[in-house]
N, C-alpha and C positions, 0 to 999 in steps of 0.2 A: 506448471502454479510458481514454483521460482520465476523463473519472467513477469507472470504477474504481481508479483509479490514486489520486484525490484522498480517495476512501473508504478505502481502504486507509489510507494516509498520515494521514489525520485520525479513522477511527475512527465520524466521525457521520453520518450521511446527509444531516441539514442543512446540517452544514461544509461537505461535501463537495460537496455542491451549488452553495451559495454561492461557494466556490472555483474550481470548474468555472465557474463563468459568470464569473466576475472573469477566470481565463487567457482565455478565449477574449474578451473584452474587451479585455484588456492586448495580446494576441497582435494582433486586428482593428488596435490605434492604431499598434501598434508595425510593424505588416507591411513597410513602408517601410524599418525598419533590419534586415530580415533579409538577412544579405549573401549567404547559400548556402555560408559555409565548413563547416556540415554539414548533416545533414539538416533537412528541417522540422520533420519528427515529434521529433529530438533537441531541437528549438530549442523547441516546440512544448512540449515534457514538461520543460523546466528551466522555463519559466512556469508551466506548472502543480505542480509539486516545490517552485517558492520561494514562490507563490501560499499552497500545503494550509501548508506552514511558516510562514508567516507566519499565516496565519489560527488556528493551535494556539500561536500564540506569543502572539496579540491575547486568545484566550480563556483561556489558563495567567493573564494578568495581568488579568483581568474573567471568573473564573470563573463561570460560568453551572451552576444540579444537570444532574447527569447523571441522563439518563433511563436504564431500562434498558437493557446490551448491546443494541443494534440485529439485529435479527434481519438473519444474512448471507442467511439461505435465503430466497427470494419476493425479498428486494430488489435484486438484481444477479444471483444465478441464478434460473433454473428447474427446479427437480426434477422432471425423468422419471421417472415411477412405474412400474418393474419390477414387474408382478405377479406374477413368480417369484422374485423377492427377498426375504428372512431381514427381517422385519422387525425382530427383534432388527441385524441389521447397518446398515441403512437408519439406525436411532436413533443405532448408535454411528458412523455415518459423519458424521452431524449432530453431532453431539457434537465430532467430531475438529474438524469446522471450527469450530465454537466456540470450542472450546480456541484453536485458534491463530490465530483472531482477534482472543481476547485478550491471546492474547499476544504477538504484533505490537504491539498496543498499550502494552504493558508495556516496549515494547524504545525508546531513544534513539532522537529522530528521526534522525541520523545512520544507525543500524543500522536502522533499519525501511524510511528510503528505499532505501539499497542492496539488501535484501532484497526489495522490491515490483520494485522496477524490473528487478533479474536475475532472481528463480527464479519469480516472477509475471507479469511481463509479459516477461520474456523477450531482454529488453536485454542487448547485450555491455559487455563491459568498457571497450572506449572506448568506447565512447554513451553509457553510464554518466557516464566521467571526462568530457566533454563534456555530460552535463547538468548534475551536477553544479559542473563545472567545476574539478576537481578531479585531481591526478596520477591514471596509470593503478595504481599502486601503492597509492594510496591505496583505489581502490577495492577491491581483492581484500582486501588487508588489512582493513577494513572488514565488506566482505562474509563473511569469516572468523572475526572476532569479531561479528559479525551469528549469522551461523550458533550459534556456542557461545552465544551466551547466549539463544536461540530455543529450544534443546537445555535448558538451565537451567530454563528458565520450564516449558517442557514435561516436564521428563522426573519431577515427579513423578508425571504424568498416563501415565506410559510403558504403562500396559495397555491402554491405548485404540488404543493403535498396534501392540502384540502380535497375530500371526496373522493 
């Protein structure tokens, strides 16, 4: 789940792998500083978020050519083929996932981070506040704004989400 979080935050499988490795190295090196005032997972995810966002900032300063958008299928998910499934529905489902992934990458890092942590990883508001080191109200307002921003990006493709 740590690697998937880094991937969803960075949008780049190679950058996510580097960020995940860096986060684990930093966590191991800083293990003696873990005080237990939060859960271990909260502490680890705070490191993952910080390392992932740092990696994005470094990439922004020294941009490298973007490869085609990463294939979100296969890389982190295994598609189970349902022989009875409608092939058209399978294609639409895959396209919806790609659209949401691309839309996440268009959001600000603050918005993308709260969406990934809350909606995709299932952290509570309180855990996210601990991970990000921000007040609870900030988490709630960022999440609300993030959902509105995501809706704005996805809205032109609403036909993929109907029915």
